[in-house]
VOBA-239497 format. One record per residue (C-alpha): residue number from 1; y, z, x. Coordinates in nm, 3 decimals, always signed. Each point is the difference from the previous one (the first is absolute). Example, Ala and Ser with C-alpha at 12.3 -4.5 7.8 and 13.67 -1.06 7.14 Angstrom:
# VOBA-239497
+-----+---------+---------+---------+
!   i !   north !      up !    east !
+-----+---------+---------+---------+
!   1 !  -0.450 !  +0.780 !  +1.230 !
!   2 !  +0.344 !  -0.066 !  +0.137 !
+-----+---------+---------+---------+
This chain:
# VOBA-239497
+-----+---------+---------+---------+
!   i !   north !      up !    east !
+-----+---------+---------+---------+
!   1 !  +0.000 !  +0.000 !  +0.000 !
!   2 !  +0.334 !  -0.105 !  +0.145 !
!   3 !  +0.287 !  +0.240 !  +0.008 !
!   4 !  +0.365 !  -0.083 !  -0.036 !
!   5 !  +0.192 !  +0.038 !  +0.323 !
!   6 !  +0.210 !  +0.312 !  +0.041 !
!   7 !  +0.287 !  -0.208 !  +0.139 !
!   8 !  +0.027 !  -0.290 !  -0.244 !
!   9 !  +0.298 !  -0.177 !  +0.154 !
!  10 !  +0.063 !  -0.170 !  +0.330 !
!  11 !  +0.334 !  -0.176 !  -0.036 !
!  12 !  +0.102 !  -0.269 !  +0.244 !
!  13 !  +0.359 !  +0.118 !  +0.022 !
!  14 !  +0.245 !  +0.254 !  -0.138 !
!  15 !  +0.141 !  -0.248 !  -0.255 !
!  16 !  -0.333 !  -0.023 !  -0.182 !
!  17 !  -0.015 !  +0.381 !  +0.000 !
!  18 !  +0.342 !  +0.015 !  -0.169 !
!  19 !  -0.098 !  -0.263 !  -0.258 !
!  20 !  -0.313 !  +0.186 !  -0.092 !
!  21 !  +0.179 !  +0.334 !  -0.025 !
!  22 !  +0.255 !  -0.156 !  -0.233 !
!  23 !  -0.286 !  -0.140 !  -0.207 !
!  24 !  -0.169 !  +0.340 !  -0.028 !
!  25 !  +0.331 !  +0.169 !  -0.082 !
!  26 !  +0.060 !  -0.257 !  -0.273 !
!  27 !  -0.340 !  +0.070 !  -0.155 !
!  28 !  +0.052 !  +0.375 !  +0.029 !
!  29 !  +0.326 !  -0.011 !  -0.197 !
!  30 !  -0.114 !  -0.272 !  -0.242 !
!  31 !  -0.142 !  +0.236 !  -0.264 !
!  32 !  +0.269 !  +0.268 !  -0.012 !
!  33 !  +0.306 !  -0.206 !  +0.105 !
!  34 !  -0.077 !  -0.371 !  -0.055 !
!  35 !  +0.352 !  -0.112 !  +0.093 !
!  36 !  -0.018 !  +0.172 !  +0.341 !
!  37 !  -0.359 !  -0.116 !  +0.051 !
!  38 !  +0.094 !  -0.361 !  -0.072 !
!  39 !  +0.288 !  +0.014 !  +0.251 !
!  40 !  -0.240 !  +0.121 !  +0.270 !
!  41 !  -0.246 !  -0.279 !  -0.086 !
!  42 !  +0.251 !  -0.285 !  +0.042 !
!  43 !  -0.002 !  +0.004 !  +0.381 !
!  44 !  -0.382 !  -0.006 !  +0.044 !
!  45 !  -0.021 !  -0.262 !  -0.277 !
!  46 !  +0.238 !  -0.233 !  +0.186 !
!  47 !  -0.179 !  +0.056 !  +0.333 !
!  48 !  -0.340 !  -0.050 !  -0.164 !
!  49 !  +0.105 !  -0.336 !  -0.148 !
!  50 !  +0.131 !  -0.108 !  +0.341 !
!  51 !  -0.334 !  +0.095 !  +0.159 !
!  52 !  -0.192 !  -0.196 !  -0.263 !
!  53 !  +0.234 !  -0.302 !  -0.008 !
!  54 !  -0.235 !  -0.229 !  +0.193 !
!  55 !  -0.290 !  +0.087 !  -0.234 !
!  56 !  +0.176 !  -0.005 !  -0.338 !
!  57 !  -0.081 !  -0.362 !  -0.086 !
!  58 !  -0.357 !  +0.029 !  +0.133 !
!  59 !  -0.096 !  +0.256 !  -0.266 !
!  60 !  -0.099 !  -0.142 !  -0.338 !
!  61 !  +0.113 !  +0.316 !  -0.179 !
!  62 !  +0.348 !  -0.022 !  +0.152 !
!  63 !  +0.022 !  -0.365 !  -0.101 !
!  64 !  -0.102 !  +0.090 !  -0.356 !
!  65 !  +0.269 !  +0.269 !  -0.023 !
!  66 !  +0.265 !  -0.229 !  +0.150 !
!  67 !  -0.093 !  -0.270 !  -0.253 !
!  68 !  +0.025 !  +0.254 !  -0.282 !
!  69 !  +0.340 !  +0.115 !  +0.130 !
!  70 !  +0.130 !  -0.358 !  -0.009 !
!  71 !  -0.114 !  -0.041 !  -0.361 !
!  72 !  +0.168 !  +0.327 !  -0.097 !
!  73 !  +0.328 !  -0.096 !  +0.172 !
!  74 !  -0.012 !  -0.348 !  -0.159 !
!  75 !  -0.051 !  +0.164 !  -0.339 !
!  76 !  +0.305 !  +0.224 !  +0.059 !
!  77 !  +0.214 !  -0.300 !  +0.098 !
!  78 !  -0.103 !  -0.190 !  -0.312 !
!  79 !  +0.076 !  +0.305 !  -0.215 !
!  80 !  +0.346 !  +0.031 !  +0.155 !
!  81 !  +0.102 !  -0.361 !  -0.059 !
!  82 !  -0.202 !  -0.084 !  -0.308 !
!  83 !  -0.095 !  +0.280 !  -0.238 !
!  84 !  -0.377 !  -0.020 !  -0.042 !
!  85 !  -0.032 !  +0.226 !  -0.303 !
!  86 !  +0.185 !  +0.074 !  -0.321 !
!  87 !  +0.034 !  +0.375 !  +0.048 !
!  88 !  +0.358 !  +0.103 !  -0.073 !
!  89 !  -0.031 !  +0.350 !  +0.147 !
!  90 !  -0.139 !  -0.122 !  +0.332 !
!  91 !  +0.203 !  -0.060 !  +0.316 !
!  92 !  -0.133 !  -0.258 !  +0.256 !
!  93 !  +0.107 !  +0.228 !  +0.286 !
!  94 !  -0.293 !  +0.225 !  -0.099 !
!  95 !  -0.228 !  -0.271 !  +0.141 !
!  96 !  +0.161 !  +0.039 !  +0.342 !
!  97 !  -0.013 !  +0.378 !  -0.022 !
!  98 !  -0.369 !  -0.026 !  -0.091 !
!  99 !  -0.071 !  -0.177 !  +0.329 !
! 100 !  +0.073 !  +0.330 !  +0.180 !
! 101 !  -0.331 !  +0.130 !  -0.139 !
! 102 !  -0.195 !  -0.282 !  +0.162 !
! 103 !  +0.139 !  -0.198 !  +0.295 !
! 104 !  +0.094 !  +0.308 !  +0.212 !
! 105 !  -0.348 !  +0.137 !  -0.069 !
! 106 !  -0.156 !  -0.328 !  +0.118 !
! 107 !  +0.195 !  +0.053 !  +0.323 !
! 108 !  -0.142 !  +0.354 !  +0.021 !
! 109 !  -0.350 !  -0.148 !  -0.023 !
! 110 !  +0.076 !  -0.218 !  +0.304 !
! 111 !  +0.225 !  +0.231 !  +0.201 !
! 112 !  -0.201 !  +0.322 !  -0.026 !
! 113 !  -0.332 !  -0.149 !  +0.114 !
! 114 !  +0.067 !  +0.081 !  +0.371 !
! 115 !  +0.022 !  +0.370 !  -0.095 !
! 116 !  -0.332 !  +0.008 !  -0.189 !
! 117 !  -0.210 !  -0.232 !  +0.218 !
! 118 !  -0.236 !  +0.262 !  +0.143 !
! 119 !  -0.225 !  +0.275 !  -0.132 !
! 120 !  +0.203 !  +0.262 !  +0.187 !
! 121 !  +0.334 !  -0.114 !  -0.140 !
! 122 !  -0.136 !  -0.005 !  -0.354 !
! 123 !  -0.140 !  +0.352 !  +0.039 !
! 124 !  +0.330 !  +0.138 !  +0.132 !
! 125 !  +0.187 !  -0.177 !  -0.281 !
! 126 !  -0.240 !  +0.152 !  -0.255 !
! 127 !  +0.090 !  +0.347 !  +0.128 !
! 128 !  +0.373 !  -0.082 !  -0.019 !
! 129 !  -0.044 !  -0.124 !  -0.358 !
! 130 !  -0.174 !  +0.327 !  -0.090 !
! 131 !  +0.268 !  +0.208 !  +0.171 !
! 132 !  +0.271 !  -0.197 !  -0.181 !
! 133 !  -0.143 !  +0.117 !  -0.333 !
! 134 !  +0.012 !  +0.372 !  +0.076 !
! 135 !  +0.347 !  +0.028 !  -0.164 !
! 136 !  -0.140 !  -0.176 !  -0.308 !
! 137 !  -0.287 !  +0.248 !  -0.025 !
! 138 !  +0.228 !  +0.301 !  +0.047 !
! 139 !  +0.261 !  -0.122 !  -0.248 !
! 140 !  -0.271 !  -0.095 !  -0.250 !
! 141 !  -0.159 !  +0.345 !  +0.012 !
! 142 !  +0.343 !  +0.165 !  -0.022 !
! 143 !  +0.083 !  -0.219 !  -0.301 !
! 144 !  -0.326 !  +0.058 !  -0.189 !
! 145 !  -0.072 !  +0.367 !  +0.069 !
! 146 !  +0.344 !  +0.147 !  +0.073 !
! 147 !  +0.219 !  -0.223 !  -0.223 !
! 148 !  +0.222 !  -0.114 !  +0.288 !
! 149 !  +0.182 !  -0.293 !  -0.163 !
! 150 !  +0.258 !  -0.249 !  +0.125 !
! 151 !  +0.133 !  -0.248 !  +0.054 !
! 152 !  +0.103 !  +0.083 !  +0.357 !
! 153 !  +0.222 !  -0.241 !  +0.192 !
! 154 !  +0.106 !  -0.053 !  +0.362 !
! 155 !  +0.235 !  -0.247 !  +0.168 !
! 156 !  +0.191 !  -0.074 !  -0.322 !
! 157 !  -0.311 !  -0.098 !  -0.189 !
! 158 !  -0.168 !  -0.212 !  +0.270 !
! 159 !  -0.284 !  +0.255 !  +0.001 !
! 160 !  -0.107 !  +0.124 !  -0.345 !
! 161 !  -0.283 !  +0.239 !  -0.086 !
! 162 !  -0.042 !  -0.023 !  -0.377 !
! 163 !  -0.217 !  +0.308 !  -0.067 !
! 164 !  +0.027 !  -0.061 !  -0.374 !
! 165 !  -0.091 !  +0.284 !  -0.239 !
! 166 !  -0.365 !  -0.053 !  -0.096 !
! 167 !  +0.029 !  +0.098 !  -0.368 !
! 168 !  -0.365 !  -0.073 !  -0.077 !
! 169 !  -0.020 !  -0.307 !  +0.224 !
! 170 !  -0.142 !  -0.032 !  +0.350 !
! 171 !  +0.110 !  +0.088 !  +0.350 !
! 172 !  +0.264 !  -0.240 !  +0.135 !
! 173 !  +0.111 !  +0.178 !  +0.319 !
! 174 !  +0.292 !  -0.193 !  +0.150 !
! 175 !  -0.099 !  -0.324 !  -0.181 !
! 176 !  +0.153 !  -0.135 !  -0.319 !
! 177 !  -0.315 !  +0.044 !  -0.214 !
! 178 !  -0.362 !  +0.122 !  +0.027 !
! 179 !  -0.147 !  -0.351 !  +0.040 !
! 180 !  +0.203 !  -0.064 !  +0.316 !
! 181 !  -0.095 !  +0.341 !  +0.141 !
! 182 !  -0.366 !  -0.061 !  -0.082 !
! 183 !  +0.018 !  -0.353 !  +0.142 !
! 184 !  +0.136 !  +0.122 !  +0.333 !
! 185 !  -0.245 !  +0.290 !  +0.034 !
! 186 !  -0.309 !  -0.207 !  -0.085 !
! 187 !  +0.115 !  -0.272 !  +0.240 !
! 188 !  -0.013 !  +0.254 !  +0.285 !
! 189 !  -0.291 !  +0.215 !  -0.119 !
! 190 !  -0.260 !  -0.223 !  +0.176 !
! 191 !  +0.184 !  +0.064 !  +0.328 !
! 192 !  -0.038 !  +0.375 !  -0.056 !
! 193 !  -0.374 !  -0.040 !  -0.053 !
! 194 !  -0.041 !  -0.204 !  +0.319 !
! 195 !  +0.197 !  +0.249 !  +0.213 !
! 196 !  -0.210 !  +0.286 !  -0.145 !
! 197 !  -0.321 !  -0.191 !  +0.076 !
! 198 !  +0.106 !  -0.078 !  +0.358 !
! 199 !  +0.108 !  +0.358 !  +0.076 !
! 200 !  -0.329 !  +0.136 !  -0.134 !
! 201 !  -0.206 !  -0.244 !  +0.206 !
! 202 !  +0.198 !  +0.092 !  +0.311 !
! 203 !  -0.053 !  +0.370 !  -0.084 !
! 204 !  +0.372 !  +0.081 !  -0.001 !
! 205 !  -0.017 !  +0.319 !  -0.209 !
! 206 !  +0.371 !  +0.072 !  -0.040 !
! 207 !  +0.088 !  -0.365 !  -0.061 !
! 208 !  -0.290 !  -0.027 !  -0.246 !
! 209 !  +0.124 !  +0.300 !  -0.196 !
! 210 !  +0.354 !  -0.142 !  -0.008 !
! 211 !  -0.131 !  -0.340 !  -0.112 !
! 212 !  -0.214 !  +0.164 !  -0.270 !
! 213 !  +0.300 !  +0.199 !  -0.133 !
! 214 !  +0.208 !  -0.321 !  -0.010 !
! 215 !  -0.281 !  -0.186 !  -0.183 !
! 216 !  -0.028 !  +0.278 !  -0.258 !
! 217 !  +0.378 !  +0.006 !  -0.047 !
! 218 !  +0.010 !  -0.379 !  -0.038 !
! 219 !  -0.280 !  +0.017 !  -0.257 !
! 220 !  +0.174 !  +0.277 !  -0.194 !
! 221 !  +0.332 !  -0.186 !  -0.010 !
! 222 !  -0.172 !  -0.325 !  -0.104 !
! 223 !  -0.176 !  +0.176 !  -0.288 !
! 224 !  +0.325 !  +0.169 !  -0.107 !
! 225 !  +0.182 !  -0.334 !  -0.030 !
! 226 !  -0.207 !  -0.060 !  -0.318 !
! 227 !  -0.008 !  -0.368 !  +0.097 !
! 228 !  -0.318 !  -0.188 !  -0.098 !
! 229 !  +0.061 !  -0.252 !  +0.277 !
! 230 !  +0.031 !  +0.276 !  +0.259 !
! 231 !  -0.324 !  +0.163 !  -0.117 !
! 232 !  -0.185 !  -0.331 !  +0.024 !
! 233 !  +0.139 !  -0.060 !  +0.351 !
! 234 !  -0.111 !  +0.347 !  +0.104 !
! 235 !  -0.358 !  -0.065 !  -0.116 !
! 236 !  -0.020 !  -0.352 !  +0.145 !
! 237 !  +0.112 !  +0.102 !  +0.349 !
! 238 !  -0.273 !  +0.263 !  +0.057 !
! 239 !  -0.311 !  -0.226 !  +0.026 !
! 240 !  +0.192 !  -0.272 !  +0.189 !
! 241 !  +0.112 !  +0.235 !  +0.278 !
! 242 !  -0.287 !  +0.250 !  +0.012 !
! 243 !  -0.281 !  -0.244 !  -0.083 !
! 244 !  -0.233 !  -0.082 !  -0.286 !
! 245 !  -0.184 !  +0.330 !  +0.040 !
! 246 !  +0.284 !  +0.167 !  -0.193 !
! 247 !  -0.098 !  -0.204 !  -0.307 !
! 248 !  -0.306 !  +0.223 !  -0.045 !
! 249 !  +0.224 !  +0.285 !  -0.118 !
! 250 !  +0.310 !  -0.195 !  -0.103 !
! 251 !  -0.164 !  -0.239 !  -0.249 !
! 252 !  -0.177 !  +0.273 !  -0.202 !
! 253 !  +0.332 !  +0.188 !  -0.032 !
! 254 !  +0.177 !  -0.314 !  -0.126 !
! 255 !  -0.282 !  -0.079 !  -0.245 !
! 256 !  +0.000 !  +0.355 !  -0.136 !
! 257 !  +0.377 !  -0.019 !  -0.050 !
! 258 !  -0.014 !  -0.337 !  -0.179 !
! 259 !  -0.299 !  +0.092 !  -0.217 !
! 260 !  +0.163 !  +0.330 !  -0.097 !
! 261 !  +0.317 !  -0.180 !  -0.110 !
! 262 !  -0.192 !  -0.270 !  -0.188 !
! 263 !  -0.224 !  +0.252 !  -0.180 !
! 264 !  +0.304 !  +0.164 !  -0.160 !
! 265 !  +0.074 !  -0.328 !  -0.183 !
! 266 !  -0.342 !  -0.033 !  -0.165 !
! 267 !  +0.055 !  -0.019 !  -0.380 !
! 268 !  -0.110 !  +0.299 !  -0.210 !
! 269 !  -0.069 !  +0.210 !  +0.306 !
! 270 !  +0.031 !  +0.374 !  -0.088 !
! 271 !  +0.337 !  +0.142 !  +0.102 !
! 272 !  -0.152 !  +0.293 !  +0.189 !
! 273 !  -0.192 !  -0.237 !  +0.228 !
! 274 !  +0.315 !  -0.203 !  +0.066 !
! 275 !  +0.187 !  +0.315 !  +0.097 !
! 276 !  -0.278 !  +0.102 !  +0.240 !
! 277 !  +0.009 !  -0.343 !  +0.168 !
! 278 !  +0.379 !  -0.001 !  +0.021 !
! 279 !  -0.002 !  +0.337 !  +0.175 !
! 280 !  -0.170 !  -0.163 !  +0.299 !
! 281 !  +0.293 !  -0.237 !  +0.053 !
! 282 !  +0.354 !  +0.100 !  +0.100 !
! 283 !  +0.239 !  -0.068 !  -0.289 !
! 284 !  +0.219 !  -0.238 !  +0.202 !
! 285 !  -0.301 !  -0.210 !  +0.107 !
! 286 !  -0.130 !  -0.016 !  -0.356 !
! 287 !  +0.334 !  -0.102 !  -0.150 !
! 288 !  +0.063 !  -0.269 !  +0.265 !
! 289 !  -0.332 !  -0.177 !  -0.048 !
! 290 !  -0.064 !  +0.074 !  -0.368 !
! 291 !  +0.299 !  -0.213 !  -0.108 !
! 292 !  -0.183 !  -0.301 !  +0.147 !
! 293 !  -0.332 !  +0.080 !  -0.167 !
! 294 !  +0.152 !  +0.083 !  -0.340 !
! 295 !  +0.150 !  -0.345 !  -0.057 !
! 296 !  -0.017 !  -0.243 !  +0.290 !
! 297 !  +0.179 !  -0.269 !  -0.200 !
! 298 !  +0.300 !  +0.230 !  -0.041 !
! 299 !  +0.014 !  +0.068 !  +0.375 !
! 300 !  +0.363 !  -0.096 !  +0.086 !
! 301 !  -0.081 !  -0.187 !  +0.322 !
! 302 !  -0.223 !  -0.248 !  -0.183 !
! 303 !  +0.294 !  -0.121 !  -0.207 !
! 304 !  +0.221 !  -0.010 !  +0.310 !
! 305 !  -0.255 !  -0.214 !  +0.188 !
! 306 !  -0.051 !  -0.226 !  -0.300 !
! 307 !  +0.375 !  -0.063 !  -0.025 !
! 308 !  +0.016 !  -0.050 !  +0.378 !
! 309 !  -0.254 !  -0.285 !  -0.017 !
! 310 !  +0.207 !  -0.154 !  -0.277 !
! 311 !  +0.318 !  +0.015 !  +0.211 !
! 312 !  -0.181 !  -0.150 !  +0.301 !
! 313 !  -0.146 !  -0.286 !  -0.207 !
! 314 !  +0.352 !  -0.094 !  -0.114 !
! 315 !  +0.132 !  -0.029 !  +0.359 !
! 316 !  -0.302 !  -0.009 !  +0.234 !
! 317 !  +0.142 !  -0.167 !  +0.313 !
! 318 !  +0.335 !  +0.162 !  +0.086 !
! 319 !  -0.008 !  +0.292 !  -0.241 !
! 320 !  +0.283 !  +0.153 !  -0.198 !
! 321 !  +0.181 !  +0.183 !  +0.278 !
! 322 !  -0.001 !  +0.347 !  +0.152 !
! 323 !  +0.041 !  +0.294 !  -0.239 !
! 324 !  -0.049 !  -0.217 !  -0.309 !
! 325 !  -0.307 !  +0.172 !  -0.140 !
! 326 !  +0.190 !  +0.278 !  -0.176 !
! 327 !  +0.229 !  -0.256 !  -0.169 !
! 328 !  -0.289 !  -0.225 !  -0.106 !
! 329 !  -0.207 !  +0.290 !  -0.128 !
! 330 !  +0.290 !  +0.145 !  -0.200 !
! 331 !  +0.070 !  -0.338 !  -0.158 !
! 332 !  -0.365 !  -0.030 !  -0.101 !
! 333 !  -0.074 !  +0.355 !  -0.117 !
! 334 !  +0.331 !  +0.187 !  -0.039 !
! 335 !  -0.145 !  +0.251 !  +0.245 !
! 336 !  +0.112 !  +0.078 !  +0.355 !
! 337 !  -0.228 !  -0.021 !  +0.304 !
! 338 !  +0.105 !  -0.026 !  +0.362 !
! 339 !  -0.279 !  -0.216 !  +0.138 !
! 340 !  -0.333 !  -0.170 !  -0.070 !
! 341 !  -0.217 !  +0.293 !  +0.125 !
! 342 !  -0.184 !  -0.249 !  +0.222 !
! 343 !  +0.151 !  -0.126 !  +0.325 !
! 344 !  -0.166 !  -0.344 !  -0.019 !
! 345 !  +0.138 !  -0.055 !  -0.351 !
! 346 !  +0.338 !  +0.142 !  +0.096 !
! 347 !  +0.034 !  -0.231 !  +0.297 !
! 348 !  -0.119 !  -0.299 !  -0.206 !
! 349 !  +0.266 !  +0.070 !  -0.264 !
! 350 !  +0.270 !  +0.037 !  +0.265 !
! 351 !  -0.075 !  -0.288 !  +0.238 !
! 352 !  -0.289 !  -0.197 !  -0.144 !
! 353 !  -0.377 !  +0.005 !  +0.020 !
! 354 !  -0.018 !  -0.204 !  +0.324 !
! 355 !  +0.192 !  +0.267 !  +0.192 !
! 356 !  -0.210 !  +0.277 !  -0.150 !
! 357 !  -0.332 !  -0.175 !  +0.071 !
! 358 !  +0.082 !  -0.072 !  +0.365 !
! 359 !  +0.111 !  +0.358 !  +0.072 !
! 360 !  -0.299 !  +0.164 !  -0.165 !
! 361 !  -0.254 !  -0.247 !  +0.138 !
! 362 !  +0.135 !  +0.073 !  +0.348 !
! 363 !  -0.035 !  +0.377 !  -0.052 !
! 364 !  -0.350 !  -0.033 !  -0.149 !
! 365 !  -0.103 !  -0.226 !  +0.288 !
! 366 !  +0.117 !  +0.257 !  +0.257 !
! 367 !  -0.178 !  +0.277 !  -0.190 !
! 368 !  -0.322 !  -0.202 !  -0.024 !
! 369 !  -0.006 !  -0.123 !  +0.360 !
! 370 !  +0.086 !  +0.339 !  +0.150 !
! 371 !  -0.290 !  +0.158 !  -0.191 !
! 372 !  -0.257 !  -0.153 !  +0.234 !
! 373 !  +0.159 !  +0.149 !  +0.311 !
! 374 !  +0.075 !  +0.342 !  -0.141 !
! 375 !  -0.325 !  +0.077 !  -0.183 !
! 376 !  -0.250 !  -0.162 !  +0.236 !
! 377 !  -0.046 !  +0.332 !  +0.189 !
! 378 !  -0.086 !  +0.331 !  -0.162 !
! 379 !  +0.142 !  +0.335 !  +0.117 !
! 380 !  +0.200 !  -0.141 !  +0.289 !
! 381 !  +0.310 !  +0.205 !  +0.070 !
! 382 !  +0.182 !  -0.310 !  +0.116 !
! 383 !  -0.054 !  -0.162 !  -0.339 !
! 384 !  +0.025 !  +0.290 !  -0.246 !
! 385 !  +0.381 !  -0.004 !  -0.002 !
! 386 !  -0.004 !  -0.377 !  -0.054 !
! 387 !  -0.210 !  +0.064 !  -0.310 !
! 388 !  +0.284 !  +0.216 !  -0.131 !
! 389 !  +0.246 !  -0.286 !  +0.058 !
! 390 !  -0.230 !  -0.233 !  -0.191 !
! 391 !  -0.030 !  +0.257 !  -0.279 !
! 392 !  +0.379 !  +0.043 !  -0.015 !
! 393 !  +0.045 !  -0.376 !  -0.036 !
! 394 !  -0.262 !  -0.016 !  -0.275 !
! 395 !  +0.168 !  +0.291 !  -0.181 !
! 396 !  +0.332 !  -0.184 !  +0.024 !
! 397 !  -0.158 !  -0.302 !  -0.171 !
! 398 !  -0.183 !  +0.205 !  -0.265 !
! 399 !  +0.306 !  +0.207 !  -0.088 !
! 400 !  +0.202 !  -0.318 !  -0.059 !
! 401 !  -0.253 !  -0.137 !  -0.247 !
! 402 !  +0.126 !  +0.246 !  -0.264 !
! 403 !  +0.342 !  +0.104 !  +0.131 !
! 404 !  +0.284 !  -0.121 !  +0.225 !
! 405 !  +0.086 !  +0.256 !  +0.269 !
! 406 !  +0.096 !  -0.268 !  +0.251 !
! 407 !  +0.374 !  +0.032 !  -0.059 !
! 408 !  +0.002 !  +0.339 !  +0.169 !
! 409 !  +0.095 !  -0.088 !  +0.360 !
! 410 !  -0.229 !  +0.266 !  +0.145 !
! 411 !  -0.306 !  -0.140 !  -0.174 !
! 412 !  +0.075 !  -0.367 !  +0.069 !
! 413 !  +0.076 !  +0.046 !  +0.373 !
! 414 !  -0.305 !  +0.221 !  +0.052 !
! 415 !  -0.227 !  -0.242 !  -0.186 !
! 416 !  +0.109 !  -0.297 !  +0.212 !
! 417 !  -0.054 !  +0.209 !  +0.314 !
! 418 !  -0.359 !  +0.067 !  -0.110 !
! 419 !  -0.047 !  -0.372 !  -0.070 !
! 420 !  +0.147 !  -0.080 !  +0.344 !
! 421 !  -0.249 !  +0.244 !  +0.153 !
! 422 !  -0.292 !  -0.177 !  -0.167 !
! 423 !  +0.133 !  -0.335 !  +0.123 !
! 424 !  +0.020 !  +0.142 !  +0.353 !
! 425 !  -0.365 !  +0.107 !  -0.029 !
! 426 !  -0.100 !  -0.355 !  -0.098 !
! 427 !  +0.194 !  -0.152 !  +0.291 !
! 428 !  -0.154 !  +0.239 !  +0.252 !
! 429 !  -0.353 !  -0.057 !  -0.124 !
! 430 !  -0.008 !  -0.379 !  -0.035 !
! 431 !  -0.354 !  -0.127 !  +0.017 !
! 432 !  -0.194 !  -0.326 !  -0.035 !
! 433 !  -0.044 !  -0.155 !  -0.344 !
! 434 !  -0.380 !  +0.041 !  +0.013 !
! 435 !  +0.033 !  +0.375 !  +0.054 !
! 436 !  +0.246 !  +0.024 !  -0.288 !
! 437 !  -0.245 !  -0.184 !  -0.228 !
! 438 !  -0.273 !  +0.241 !  +0.108 !
! 439 !  +0.218 !  +0.302 !  -0.081 !
! 440 !  +0.090 !  -0.145 !  -0.339 !
! 441 !  -0.371 !  -0.058 !  -0.071 !
! 442 !  -0.079 !  +0.360 !  +0.100 !
! 443 !  +0.285 !  +0.128 !  -0.221 !
! 444 !  -0.133 !  -0.168 !  -0.315 !
! 445 !  -0.360 !  +0.084 !  +0.092 !
! 446 !  +0.086 !  +0.370 !  +0.031 !
! 447 !  +0.163 !  -0.001 !  -0.343 !
! 448 !  -0.290 !  -0.161 !  -0.187 !
+-----+---------+---------+---------+
């Protein structure tokens, strides 16, 4: 079994050392002070793009993102000079503002690869990500158990910790709502599991205890968000990082939970039996999932997705424009909704289905191809942290199938860093086509 080196970095010169320190500082401040974190990240981003400049047009994923960027810019130009929709309450400048959520993040994918191109760098970055969330955990616990409410502001509002009163809802910590808090915590929870696993294998007792306490705190805060998406992400990450052996105890627990909920909806079942079954399930868990089982057709997201497909079919190629969903949905239903609750649909409505397909096919391709390098070896300390990066990327995709958390800068930057890390793994482990075919054959064979 290989061990990760104690000294993970050997920089060629002091300039690279400064770049990397700025990068780590940016990540450290990203969660609690995103404005400050972003400022720190600008310098390493620029230097990373300069380092990769000779390789940019040799990478098919970069070419795909550049092509998508050109389509998005072209769409914005057309909207500015020739109004492409009939929405009176919509301003074409919103299209240009919407680009900020995408093109700079494409640059992050390219520019941050030099800082995540080794196992050691990814492990150190995982620890920085975990450390960056300590303020979120502390503020979340203070909010939920000690009623410490905000908002708190620094630097004339450039740094805001919301700390909203819970009032029967879920933990938000410094985020705007529980879903964002849950999205951030579940994105990083796989990293906590990998660090705990590595410390235990290396027999670091104090570090193992600290990692275990952090994992328990993360789990507690995720549960307290009362976010279905966060709970699902929490469950999904465990077998991916720790291995399929965890399914032997995890799957029975999930089945018992689902069966218990379903049994309570059996017609003519005696009330006393229903009460006994419901006592096994926390009230918040029962209420969150029972509203789906009671009447799936009345589940709000189904109507949102149905309307989203209708909007896309009306303007499939260039879309309606950024931030148009709420206007379109209100016109159709007389109800207000911010977004499509699915990032693929949201992006298709904003910039067209071609843009959305290219972006998501690129991400799925990176996720699929990196799988064969990351999961080909069991219980290897050099690979266990990479499993957590793969799990974080998968959780990012899953969470955006039923919600849109992407517009939070912390979540979008972090997600593209994880994707960049997976791309770096693919580049470092290039192998012949025949070997790739063999691995693909073994993958499908093992899942039969």
